[in-house]
KEZA-758452 format. One line per 8 residues: number of its first residue (from 0); for each residue z, y, x of C-alpha. Coordinates in Angstrom, 3 decimals, decimal comma. Example, Ala and Ser with C-alpha at 12.3 -4.5 7.8 and 13.67 -1.06 7.14 Angstrom:
% KEZA-758452
0 = 7,800:-4,500:12,300  7,140:-1,060:13,670
END
This chain:
% KEZA-758452
0 = 73,265:142,796:93,350  71,297:139,770:92,294  73,274:136,534:91,754  72,196:133,197:93,152  71,402:131,942:89,678  69,163:135,004:89,060  67,318:134,594:92,387  66,719:130,848:91,465
8 = 65,339:131,988:88,344  63,032:134,545:90,053  61,830:131,544:92,406  60,842:129,337:89,401  58,449:132,296:88,191  56,575:132,171:91,526  53,251:130,271:91,514  53,572:126,671:92,904
16 = 50,687:127,515:95,352  52,554:130,310:96,962  55,776:128,172:97,227  53,691:125,291:98,723  51,746:127,672:101,134  55,054:128,844:102,469  56,806:125,534:102,737  53,977:123,925:104,604
24 = 54,794:126,326:107,517  58,201:124,535:107,774  59,269:121,488:109,629  60,487:118,474:107,713  64,099:119,274:108,357  63,612:122,933:106,991  61,690:121,601:104,027  64,756:119,466:103,237
32 = 67,021:122,249:103,565  65,008:124,527:101,415  64,924:121,744:98,692  68,637:121,641:98,316  68,882:125,158:97,191  67,066:125,394:93,858  64,827:123,398:91,510  61,879:125,216:92,540
40 = 62,007:124,235:96,044  62,878:120,788:95,410  59,870:120,182:93,007  57,759:121,836:95,625  59,290:119,779:98,459  58,690:116,541:96,741  55,018:117,347:96,112  54,397:118,617:99,894
48 = 55,894:115,521:101,260  53,183:113,424:99,447  50,303:114,994:101,300  52,158:116,286:104,689  49,932:115,359:107,880  52,856:115,725:110,068  56,373:114,158:109,654  58,659:115,026:112,563
56 = 62,466:114,227:112,223  63,962:113,671:115,553  66,872:116,326:115,500  69,070:113,910:113,433  69,020:110,038:113,047  68,401:109,373:109,465  69,494:106,187:107,750  66,775:104,315:105,810
64 = 68,495:105,362:102,664  67,813:109,122:103,706  64,305:108,430:104,878  62,888:106,653:102,087  62,535:109,375:99,400  61,044:111,511:102,396  58,369:109,273:103,806  56,503:108,686:100,513
72 = 54,357:105,728:100,372  51,597:107,724:98,287  50,691:109,883:101,301  47,395:108,876:102,525  47,145:112,122:104,940  49,982:111,340:107,370  48,748:111,449:110,809  51,648:111,981:113,081
80 = 55,121:110,544:112,675  58,071:111,154:114,986  61,682:109,963:113,991  65,027:109,107:115,762  65,517:105,592:114,893  69,147:105,307:116,167  70,403:104,329:112,589  67,196:101,976:111,813
88 = 66,300:98,503:112,581  63,575:95,977:111,588  64,287:96,551:107,887  62,568:99,947:108,273  59,223:98,633:109,763  57,446:98,648:106,511  58,519:102,238:105,788  57,702:103,462:109,070
96 = 54,278:101,931:109,905  51,293:103,375:108,052  47,518:102,470:108,609  46,161:106,246:108,700  48,451:107,234:111,546  46,976:108,642:114,816  50,303:109,528:116,634  53,583:107,232:116,377
104 = 56,804:108,297:118,330  59,942:106,412:117,821  63,093:107,243:119,686  66,220:105,211:120,227  64,676:101,846:118,843  67,883:99,908:120,135  68,148:97,772:117,048  64,608:96,908:116,765
112 = 63,243:93,495:117,810  59,725:92,622:119,273  58,607:92,358:115,687  58,097:96,273:115,762  55,490:95,973:118,511  53,454:93,137:116,748  53,598:94,995:113,366  52,344:98,101:114,934
120 = 49,180:96,177:116,301  48,815:94,827:112,862  49,380:97,753:110,647  48,302:100,864:112,820  44,853:99,973:114,060  43,800:103,724:114,218  46,664:104,726:116,322  45,893:107,198:119,294
128 = 49,143:107,914:120,758  52,464:105,537:120,799  56,007:106,273:122,153  58,630:103,863:121,800  61,984:104,523:123,463  64,953:102,131:124,233  63,299:99,143:122,444  65,785:96,038:121,936
136 = 68,451:97,660:124,192  71,211:95,683:122,451  69,268:92,358:121,941  68,897:89,735:124,423  65,416:87,838:124,612  64,368:89,660:121,521  60,797:90,505:122,556  58,125:88,054:123,469
144 = 55,031:88,415:125,287  53,047:87,780:121,954  54,462:90,962:120,613  52,880:93,000:123,191  49,815:90,909:123,122  49,472:91,784:119,407  50,105:95,570:119,977  47,446:95,940:122,696
152 = 44,869:93,412:120,722  45,494:95,585:117,520  45,410:99,017:118,527  41,871:99,323:119,995  41,683:103,052:119,569  44,911:103,636:121,697  44,663:106,570:124,365  48,285:107,109:125,311
160 = 51,069:104,383:125,524  54,659:105,300:126,455  56,929:102,266:126,494  60,264:103,851:127,594  62,232:100,638:128,021  62,422:97,758:130,362  59,265:95,956:129,731  60,629:93,062:132,076
168 = 61,875:91,731:128,797  58,397:90,224:128,436  58,567:88,333:131,620  56,385:85,405:131,342  54,191:83,381:133,691  51,178:85,318:132,412  52,780:88,532:131,242  50,565:90,633:133,686
176 = 47,188:89,276:132,230  48,025:90,620:128,845  47,291:94,100:129,993  43,647:93,208:129,890  43,814:93,474:126,161  44,626:97,190:126,210  42,291:99,456:124,878  39,248:100,842:127,017
184 = 40,096:104,460:125,784  43,706:104,042:127,222  44,086:107,304:129,527  47,812:107,597:129,810  50,516:104,933:130,276  54,154:105,482:131,048  56,603:102,665:131,341  60,504:102,934:131,390
192 = 61,040:100,010:133,822  58,750:97,353:135,249  58,717:95,308:138,408  56,454:96,705:141,097  55,170:93,018:141,488  54,081:92,876:137,753  52,214:96,259:138,425  50,207:94,862:141,237
200 = 49,370:91,719:139,335  48,345:93,538:136,173  46,079:95,923:137,886  44,511:92,726:139,616  45,588:89,452:138,612  43,951:87,641:141,298  46,057:89,469:143,870  49,329:88,200:145,265
208 = 52,424:90,344:144,834  52,529:91,492:148,396  48,876:91,443:149,619  46,906:94,464:150,184  43,308:94,274:148,746  40,548:94,375:151,586  37,997:95,718:149,236  37,752:97,535:145,844
216 = 37,969:95,098:143,120  37,388:95,519:139,395  40,671:96,659:137,789  42,384:96,191:134,466  43,291:99,735:132,982  40,408:101,130:135,069  40,161:104,227:132,556  43,941:105,466:133,173
224 = 44,090:108,913:134,223  47,909:109,442:134,053  50,285:106,738:135,134  54,057:107,035:135,208  56,195:104,020:136,115  59,724:103,384:137,096  59,955:100,320:139,160  62,345:98,385:141,420
232 = 60,778:99,179:144,682  57,662:101,442:145,406  55,595:99,394:147,828  52,478:99,965:149,977  50,797:97,025:148,001  51,484:98,757:144,671  50,339:102,178:145,818  47,264:100,526:147,217
240 = 46,239:98,757:144,193  46,856:101,847:141,943  44,725:104,044:144,313  41,760:101,555:144,584  41,859:100,034:141,144  42,219:103,267:138,988  39,184:105,203:139,684  39,849:108,056:137,200
248 = 43,484:108,764:138,176  44,492:112,351:138,291  48,419:112,005:137,678  50,603:109,698:139,450  54,590:109,510:138,901  56,258:106,802:140,644  59,922:106,322:140,691  62,354:103,577:142,081
256 = 65,932:102,798:142,354  66,350:99,950:144,800  69,488:97,769:144,222  69,411:96,895:148,166  67,842:98,327:151,169  64,419:97,277:150,941  62,511:95,161:153,542  59,084:96,184:154,973
264 = 57,107:94,198:152,599  59,112:95,955:149,588  58,948:99,375:150,875  56,604:102,353:151,196  55,454:103,176:154,582  52,894:105,646:156,269  50,216:103,042:155,799  50,928:103,347:152,003
272 = 50,654:107,017:152,004  47,289:106,831:153,815  45,834:104,785:150,633  46,640:107,638:148,195  43,628:109,502:146,310  40,960:107,155:147,310  38,550:109,030:144,958  39,656:112,543:145,411
280 = 40,469:113,235:141,704  44,330:113,183:141,940  46,015:116,543:140,818  49,695:115,676:140,367  51,621:113,208:142,637  55,377:112,305:142,253  57,047:110,026:144,478  60,874:109,554:144,038
288 = 63,485:107,195:145,432  66,605:107,726:143,250  70,204:106,736:144,514  71,029:105,294:141,079  72,800:102,122:142,740  72,936:102,755:146,593  72,342:105,594:149,087  68,840:104,876:149,997
296 = 65,827:106,823:151,395  62,057:106,121:152,324  63,085:105,467:155,819  59,591:104,153:157,050  57,685:107,367:156,096  57,605:110,317:158,585  55,732:113,441:159,129  52,723:111,265:160,310
304 = 52,474:109,743:156,959  52,591:113,096:155,202  50,086:114,560:157,596  47,408:111,727:156,510  48,342:112,324:152,866  47,869:116,101:152,976  44,505:115,591:154,603  43,418:113,776:151,292
312 = 45,165:115,712:148,931  43,682:119,317:149,636  43,050:119,621:145,803  46,605:118,799:144,703  48,146:121,060:142,235  51,564:119,437:141,687  53,688:117,402:144,432  57,054:115,935:144,054
320 = 58,653:113,921:146,800  62,178:112,623:146,579  64,158:110,599:149,215  61,853:111,270:152,330  64,622:111,532:154,801  62,478:111,406:157,930  59,915:114,032:156,873  60,605:117,234:158,883
328 = 59,557:120,878:158,313  56,315:119,779:160,033  55,473:117,541:157,250  56,559:119,918:154,525  54,766:122,818:155,960  51,605:120,941:156,292  51,634:120,446:152,559  52,208:124,070:151,792
336 = 49,172:125,121:154,297  46,901:122,198:153,197  47,078:122,310:149,418  45,697:125,778:148,501  45,835:125,099:144,676  49,571:123,937:144,572  51,490:125,648:141,920  54,261:123,146:141,598
344 = 56,539:122,022:144,509  59,568:119,793:144,193  61,554:118,186:146,937  64,773:116,285:146,531  67,098:114,904:149,039  65,148:116,727:151,831  67,469:116,343:154,303  65,693:117,813:157,277
352 = 64,102:120,516:155,100  65,043:123,852:156,574  64,213:127,605:156,318  61,372:127,360:158,658  59,089:125,695:156,092  58,845:128,905:154,167  58,997:131,265:157,197  55,321:132,457:156,927
360 = 54,495:131,440:153,290  52,971:134,686:152,984  50,106:133,468:155,180  49,081:131,066:152,536  47,235:131,586:149,373  49,610:129,676:147,243  50,688:130,902:143,760  53,798:128,781:143,191
368 = 55,300:128,803:139,632  57,529:125,902:139,785  59,757:125,141:142,856  62,553:122,621:142,845  64,629:122,378:146,270  67,209:119,869:145,444  69,967:118,466:147,783  68,292:120,483:150,550
376 = 71,586:121,237:152,380  69,794:122,799:155,494  68,626:125,691:153,342  70,122:129,291:153,494  69,529:132,543:151,799  66,647:133,151:154,283  64,516:130,472:152,782  64,836:131,993:149,184
384 = 64,098:135,569:150,640  60,645:134,237:151,886  59,960:131,986:148,855  60,246:134,786:146,370  57,237:136,471:147,717  55,656:134,250:145,181  56,216:136,597:142,231  54,929:134,261:139,660
392 = 57,833:131,627:139,983  58,824:130,745:136,456  61,083:127,705:137,226  63,435:127,845:140,279  65,695:124,654:140,746  68,031:124,878:143,911  70,680:122,649:142,606  73,157:121,329:145,235
400 = 71,895:123,436:148,104  75,264:124,380:149,111  74,595:127,242:151,689  72,928:129,449:149,391  74,898:132,535:148,381  74,818:136,057:147,019  71,931:137,209:149,111  69,592:134,464:147,650
408 = 70,540:135,860:144,094  69,681:139,429:145,297  66,105:138,118:146,127  65,843:135,971:142,903  66,590:139,043:140,979  63,073:140,336:142,078  61,266:137,539:140,024  60,400:139,089:136,853
416 = 58,791:136,106:135,178  61,486:133,743:136,014  62,489:131,351:132,901  64,701:128,505:134,478  67,219:128,817:137,176  69,500:126,242:138,276  71,995:126,996:141,054  74,361:123,959:140,685
424 = 76,923:123,575:143,468  75,865:126,883:145,378  78,194:129,278:146,911  77,613:132,260:144,760  80,361:134,571:143,361  80,719:136,862:140,469  79,247:139,842:142,395  76,262:137,800:143,300
432 = 75,552:136,916:139,443  75,608:140,555:138,618  72,527:140,978:140,585  70,728:138,977:138,003  71,765:141,416:135,258  69,685:143,968:137,160  66,640:142,074:137,150  65,860:138,592:135,758
440 = 68,597:138,099:132,931  66,315:139,508:130,321  63,621:136,922:130,995  65,627:133,771:131,487  65,668:130,816:129,110  67,950:128,347:130,914  70,566:128,967:133,499  72,821:126,614:135,191
448 = 75,782:127,520:137,584  77,644:124,406:137,142  80,071:123,532:140,161  80,024:126,966:141,478  83,559:126,936:142,501  83,906:130,620:143,433  83,141:131,838:139,919  85,879:133,252:137,465
456 = 85,927:134,694:134,045  84,191:137,860:135,491  80,925:135,996:135,914  80,604:136,195:132,272  80,873:139,991:131,962  78,717:140,154:135,326  75,828:138,450:133,121  76,574:139,655:129,677
464 = 76,999:143,360:129,087  74,921:143,838:125,885  72,654:146,177:127,833  69,508:144,225:127,079  67,877:141,706:124,565  68,105:138,208:126,236  66,050:135,108:125,768  68,668:132,968:127,345
472 = 69,074:129,818:125,145  70,687:127,110:127,529  73,820:127,828:129,523  75,689:125,479:131,859  79,159:126,553:132,816  80,467:123,112:133,632  82,883:122,207:136,365  84,140:125,753:137,071
480 = 87,573:125,387:137,602  88,380:129,138:137,176  86,733:129,678:133,793  88,954:130,232:130,916  89,167:130,980:127,211  88,943:134,549:128,179  85,537:134,104:129,497  84,205:132,264:126,611
488 = 85,508:134,933:124,383  83,617:137,582:126,251  80,639:135,184:125,786  81,014:134,974:122,047  81,072:138,728:121,966  77,825:138,977:123,628  76,214:137,528:120,578  73,515:135,720:122,433
496 = 72,091:132,970:120,279  72,570:130,087:122,660  71,131:126,567:121,500  72,785:124,599:124,354  76,283:125,361:125,781  77,777:122,958:128,475  81,339:123,489:129,573  82,483:120,058:130,637
504 = 85,105:119,619:133,140  86,565:123,091:133,067  90,404:122,591:132,848  91,184:125,923:131,450  88,925:125,781:128,483  90,662:124,903:125,247  91,095:125,462:121,419  90,703:129,145:121,724
512 = 87,181:128,869:123,161  86,121:126,499:120,257  87,480:128,920:117,652  85,655:131,713:119,438  82,376:130,110:119,466  82,733:128,761:115,594  83,295:132,574:114,738  80,662:133,848:117,054
520 = 78,307:136,459:114,996  74,682:136,165:115,375  71,857:137,742:113,367  73,680:141,136:112,451  76,837:139,049:111,427  75,056:136,677:109,033  75,592:133,452:110,597  78,685:132,034:112,520
528 = 78,293:129,833:115,444  74,855:128,812:113,845  72,498:128,805:116,794  74,315:125,892:118,868  72,708:122,573:118,634  74,315:121,177:121,669  77,976:121,698:122,771  79,512:119,768:125,623
536 = 83,285:119,909:125,896  83,780:116,716:127,838  87,126:116,854:129,934  88,057:120,389:128,979  91,867:120,573:129,760  92,906:122,293:126,579  91,237:120,782:123,631  93,492:119,664:120,969
544 = 93,435:118,498:117,295  93,025:122,267:116,430  89,687:122,311:117,925  88,360:119,517:115,779  89,185:121,335:112,553  86,785:124,190:113,992  84,002:121,659:114,695  84,025:120,373:110,953
552 = 81,772:121,901:108,492  81,012:124,645:107,513  81,333:125,791:111,023  78,604:125,203:113,758  76,046:124,164:110,890  73,231:123,548:113,411  75,183:121,330:115,999  73,564:117,987:116,530
560 = 75,144:116,870:119,717  78,832:117,148:120,734  80,551:115,894:124,009  84,277:115,333:123,904  86,795:113,193:126,046  89,851:113,453:127,707  93,130:113,832:125,567  91,096:113,446:122,397
568 = 91,909:110,325:120,406  89,577:108,055:118,703  91,059:108,982:114,945  89,923:112,455:115,520  86,451:111,529:116,555  86,065:109,061:113,474  87,301:111,879:111,182  84,599:114,336:112,457
576 = 81,900:111,730:112,081  82,725:111,216:108,704  82,741:114,788:108,056  79,506:115,279:109,852  77,473:112,022:109,696  74,441:113,147:111,389  76,363:114,594:114,559  75,993:112,820:117,620
584 = 79,441:112,653:119,301  79,580:111,440:122,824  83,176:110,429:123,588  82,622:108,333:126,910  81,809:110,939:129,384  78,067:110,572:129,440  75,878:113,741:129,811  74,337:115,022:126,609
592 = 70,595:115,160:126,469  68,868:117,846:124,530  66,700:116,758:121,545
END
């Protein structure tokens, strides 16, 4: 058998062009891993990084010292840059911003000031797509309106702009007018948070914040086709201004989270819904009221408003409605029978939605592929039995529909193309899950059975018996009180190469489960625990210091996100962070997000 030294010598004999051809097929993280194995790969990696057109490093948050030798200043071909900036600040601006860039995506920019915006405008004038996340989250008054002005003025070729943070940080007496500087080529705009009053003013600065336009007026951002905003209140005035001013709009995604119950002037009513789709181009509509601060709904919209909306939206392909508590089966049924091209339906907090909506769904020509019915507590198994006549469903989200049971699973098992199934909080049992094994388990990529209180360790053997090759990569077993280490031992023996596993708030899960996952053999026993990138053990009752030994290197080599809390002390977390500096450890109870 060849030694590692012999293999390294053999690689040195390969023509550099062959090595370069192979390594250019890899992402940046894989190139770095390969470079650490031998001199030949290290030399080749250094050369490749000098002409690589795409540099994406988002699965870890690199320090500036790690990033500097990778982002070589001599690379004139770099067009796309995506980096997790959680460990970076303004000192990295010169390193990150390159004039040739067409795409720039910087996540977790919490320690950057407004200087980042202005410097992008000065340095990256050929930019087509820009995404910035969590800008200046830990700073106060760190962003000036002049920074945004410099960005919009400089990036004249910009086609897509995603500012995933609170842009009210720019608040200024003329902050709305600055959007007139935006590129005429801008077709996609997404903003993490912006007051609805500012939206109305920026689309038409001459209009008052709560005034409804009486006629179509020239609009700023008139080339926008896709608009996604999170606001304080979704109002009639804002919806009307968007609908009349954005003549090319095809995608509209509006979300609000009111702090107090809105008054009429600060709310969406039937009149606002009537204003939608003035030009008949809208294909995707999402209107969602979130209950982030208080329990609140769109109380001024009923079936009449939905009937008017459906009449104008016959060509709609995707509809998402959240918080419409006064809309009944009549309104939802009208959508299904009027929108013949609909393939994606999402309803959340549908408090009056019942099985009757889907009773005659076979009489429609719909080909639904994505269905989400969340917190629709009046739905029963009968709704699912009718819904599955749409055999093309790939995503089925039935979270918090508490009256769904095993017969719903029996019906779901006939959906041969199903990729995502979310059943949080339903009334299913171990026996019901066994129905999935006979049908869809081979096609599923994501499964969530969180808060299904009737499940036990037997649910693992009901799903995973080794009888078929599985595509399942994401599994959520959180808040299952009767799931124990024995169930996780069965899971480890299944050798399913999960990338994400969530087991938070399982009181019977402990050290043995972590040891089993760390020793889990995948790929003919070559790797141990290698496939997991996310592991959530928050508030698992049996986690002790022993588990932390198994969370250190060399176990779980691909792990990037870990959730722990409860009896775990801070010293253990700090020791783990020193051992694995690029592992994101969440110890305050927050939900872990995927890469």
